[in-house]
C-alpha positions in Angstrom: -13.8 2.1 -23.5 -14.1 -0.4 -20.7 -15.5 -3.8 -21.7 -17.6 -5.0 -18.8 -20.2 -7.6 -18.5 -22.9 -6.1 -16.3 -21.2 -4.8 -13.2 -19.8 -8.1 -11.9 -17.0 -8.9 -14.4 -14.2 -7.1 -16.2 -12.4 -8.5 -19.2 -8.6 -9.0 -19.3 -6.3 -10.4 -21.9 -4.0 -13.2 -20.9 -0.8 -12.1 -22.6 0.9 -15.5 -22.5 -2.1 -17.7 -23.6 -3.6 -15.1 -26.0 -7.2 -15.4 -24.8 -9.7 -13.3 -22.9 -10.5 -13.8 -19.2 -13.5 -12.6 -17.1 -12.4 -11.4 -13.6 -15.0 -10.8 -10.9 -15.0 -7.2 -9.5 -14.2 -8.6 -6.0 -10.9 -10.0 -7.3 -10.0 -6.6 -8.9 -9.2 -5.4 -5.4 -6.6 -8.1 -5.1 -5.2 -7.2 -8.5 -4.9 -3.5 -7.7 -3.2 -4.3 -4.4 -0.8 -6.6 -6.2 0.2 -3.9 -8.7 0.5 -1.2 -6.0 2.8 -3.4 -3.8 4.9 -4.6 -6.7 5.3 -1.5 -8.8 8.7 -1.4 -10.4 9.8 -4.8 -9.0 11.5 -7.4 -11.1 10.8 -10.2 -11.3 7.1 -9.8 -10.4 5.7 -12.4 -7.9 3.5 -15.1 -9.3 0.3 -14.2 -7.3 -2.9 -15.6 -8.8 -6.5 -14.6 -9.2 -9.5 -16.7 -10.2 -11.2 -16.1 -13.5 -13.3 -17.6 -16.3 -12.3 -18.0 -19.9 -14.3 -16.2 -22.6 -15.7 -18.5 -25.4 -17.4 -17.9 -28.7 -21.2 -18.5 -28.6 -22.1 -19.7 -32.1 -25.8 -19.2 -31.6 -25.5 -15.5 -30.6 -22.2 -15.0 -32.6 -20.7 -13.3 -29.6 -18.4 -13.9 -26.7 -19.6 -15.2 -23.3 -18.2 -16.3 -20.0 -17.7 -20.0 -19.6 -18.8 -20.4 -16.0 -18.1 -24.2 -16.2 -14.3 -23.7 -16.2 -12.8 -21.6 -13.4 -9.0 -21.2 -13.5 -6.4 -19.4 -11.6 -4.4 -16.9 -13.6 -1.1 -15.2 -12.7 -1.9 -11.5 -12.2 1.3 -10.5 -14.0 0.1 -12.1 -17.2 -3.2 -10.2 -17.3 -3.7 -6.9 -19.1 -7.0 -5.0 -19.1 -8.8 -5.4 -22.4 -10.0 -2.2 -23.9 
């Protein structure tokens, strides 16, 4: 099951910080290229991608993207959230 928000964002888990991050589909191309180029390499480079944290919306009792806070996340710390 892919957790997507519309067709513009995919949800990833930040393994070091333990929270969910929304990544724009345009940035997914960068992530795929990163993993293809660095497959099997150790240590992995610290390339970054822009994303938005997911926050709890108390009114709707659900998660939503916090578009007010854009951050850069290291690609190597992001895992697709299923």
